[in-house]
N, C-alpha and C positions, 0 to 999 in steps of 0.2 A: 563302446566304438569311439575312436578318433578323430577327428576332421582332418578331410587330406586337405594336404598344406596353400592348394591354388584358392580353396574355398576360403579357408583364414583370412587367404590374402584380398578375397575379395569385397571382403564382412570390412576389414580393415581400410582397402578404400575408397567403401562409399563411408566410413564415419570418419575421415579425415575430412572427405572433404565435404560432408555434408556439414562438419565443422569451419572448412574454411568459409563455405559460404554464407555461414550466421554470424562469423567472423570479421571479413572481410571490410562491411561495414561501415565496423564499429575503429578499425582503425585507419580505415578511409578519412575517419569525422574527428580522429585524435590528429592525424597528424595534419590535416586542411588544417583546423586552431592553431596552427604552426605557422601558419600562410600571413604576412600582411597585404591584406588590401587583398583578399579573393572576391570578386564583384560577377564570378562564375565559378561552375561548380572545374576546379584545374588537373588538370587529365593524372593518371598514374605515378607517368615518370615523375612530371612536378611536386608530387604529391609525397614521392618513395629517398626525395634527395632534398626534400627541405630540416634542417635541424633544428630540434627540439627546446622553444627560447618561451618566457609567461607574456611575453607582448602583449600578446588580445584577450587570455585570460585579463590583469593589470587592468587593462579598458575598458572593460564590459563589466567587472567587476564596480567600477567609478562610472559608469555610464547611464540613465534615464532608471534613477534612482534602482539599482537592481542589489543591492547592495542593503537598501533598504526592507525591500518589496522579500527578501533573502528572508532576513530577521521576522518581516510579516509570515509568511508564507509560513516558517517552521513555530510560530505560535499559532496560529490555524493549526498545523496539520496535531501535533506535541497535543493537544487540548481536544479535537476530537477521536484521533487515536484511541487516547486516554481513556478518553469518557465512551465512545462506545462499545470497548475490552471491556470496561467493567461491569456495566449497562449489560450487556451480550452474555455477558459469562452466568450475568446472576437472572439473569430472564431463563438463558437456557436451563438451569438449574433449579428453577421453577418446575419447567417442563419436563425437566427428563426425570426430577424425581416426588414430584406433589401430585395429587389429586383432588381435582379441581369440575363443577361441572361447565362446561365447554371447553376443553382443553383444547382436543383436538380441532375441534371446528374453530380456537380460535391462532391455533397455528397452521393451518392451512390458510389464515387470512393472512399470518405471517409470510404465508410462501408465493399467497397469490399477490400480495405488493411488492414485492421480488421483479415480477413479470411484467411489468409495467414501464414502462421506457424514462426515463427519468425527464425527457422534454415535455409529456403530457404531462409531470407534473411543477413543473416549475411554472406556470400562472396562480394554482395554485398555493402552491408553496409561497407561491411570495409577496400575496392579499395576507394569507393569516400571521407570516412576515411581519406585514403591512400593519394587521390588527393589529400587533404587539406591540409596536414600534421599535422593530427593529433590526428597517431598516438603514443600512452604510453601518452596520456597527459586526463585529464578531461573532455577538452572542449568534445573531440570526443565523451566520454561518454556521456555526456550533449546533443551533438547531436539527437544523436539515443532517447538514450531518453524520453526525451521534444515531439521527434519528434513522439516519437511512444507514447506515454502517452498525444496528444493534440486530434490526431482519439478519441482517446474514450473516451473524457470527452465534446468534439464535439459530440459526436453520443449523453451521460449521459442526454445533461443540453436543447440541442433545444427543448426537448420533453418540460423541466425544464419551458424554458425561454418560448416559447411556449404556455404554459398554466397562462402566467399573462396578466392579459384582458389590453389592454392601455391605458383605461385611464389612467390609472396611471402617463403615462405620459405627459398627458394632462396639469396635474398642473406644470411641468417642465417644458412645454412647453409655456405658461401664463408666469413663472417667465422670460420667455428668456432664457433657459437649450439650447442644443444640445441633439444631444447624445452621448459622452463620457457619461454628470453629470447626461441624463436619463439611461444608462449603471453604471455606479457609485453609482447613491443613488436608484436606482431605482430597479438594475432587479439582482445584485448582494448583497444589507441583503433582497428582497425575496429569495435569489438561496439560502438562507446557510442551506439547510439541507442535498441539493446535492451536495453539494459544501465541506461542513463537509467529509459525506458518499464517497467521491472520494479522499478526499486530502489521505483519509486512505488505499484506494485501490492504492494511487500513492505509497507514503511512502512505503507501505508492500511490493511493486513488486518492486519496484527502492531496499528496501532495502536487499530481499532477492535476487536477480537476482545475477547470477552465472557465466555464459558461454559469455555473451559477456566483459565482464571487463574480464575474461578471454583472447579473442579476445585482444582488444584492447590495452589492458595496459601489459605490459613488464620488468619495472619496481619494485624491490621485493618491495620501502618503497611508492608503491602508489595504491599498491590492495587492493582489499574491504574484508569485514569482510566472505561474503562467502568462498572464498580462506581460511581464517584462519583459521575460522573450517575443511574445509575438510586435512588443514596438521595435526590436532589429528588426523587423525586415516591411526593410525602409518601402514606398509608393513605383519610385522610380528602378533603383540598384536595390539590390541585397548582397548585401557583405555576409559571405557564408563562415569566413573564418569568424567575424564577430557570435553568428547566429551558433556552427557548433561549439565551440567557448564556454555561452554561456547556459549553453543545451549539460554542454560537459560536467559543468558548475553544479545544477542545480542536478544532475542525477549520481555527484557523491555521495551526499544523505541515505540515498537508500543503496546502494550500495557496501556503504557501512553500517547500518542499520541489518544491512543480510548477512553481511559479516561478522556480526555479532550474535546470529541466531540462528547459523545456519549450524551447531553443533547438534540444537534445540529439537530440531527438523525429518532427524534423523536416529536420536533417541526411543526408538518404538520398545515397548514389551515391561512396561514399569508397573502392567498388570498383571503378566505372567509370575508363578510360582509367591506371590502373596498371600493365599489363597489355601488349603489343603482342601484339596480333592478326592 
């Protein structure tokens, strides 16, 4: 049955309006970042008449140790993302393919920890990190970020691993391979869409994390990017051009990572047709 033209027009109008509602704040932020000295939010007429330039971007990059904090965040985030994904994949593989006493109870305990708000954990986490002598070090941050990331990755990947047919493992076993080779050659390549999605979520969550980094890191030279962004909010007057320019610079790595992995998100159906039914 063919849809009537006025219904199609209504649907497309709603979609376009919805897209504009989401895009307008982002476009407004980008255009405001080109204005020099915007100490109050500019009117749309001022925003859309400005000539694009990189003046504020060059200024914020050299201000408030922004470049150093950007590199600090890059190091913290890449190590945390890699560690949580690798350990999460191994843990999910164990829960998906091996049988051991108390498996389901242990997995439910994993899920329980996900339901506890992060703010409640900060005091016991700080005491543990302090007892290890890791306060004011990136090792302390990595321990918290990777530990928290493993739980979410395990929950997400376990179901994905369980959907992979066990018949794939037989080819590796016939060749004399073991559990590690099955994991590396079968499960990881088959799970790339899920792992790519987790990589973006893990990167974004660590990149934007503020509270734990503020509690654990005391040395000003070791601080991360969200703290640098906050320093552009002045006590008496905020320069929105600087705030928006710094925010857009901070957003670039996440956008690049999304572009790199976006093709992986839609590559479903790896398991289809691989096994004779």
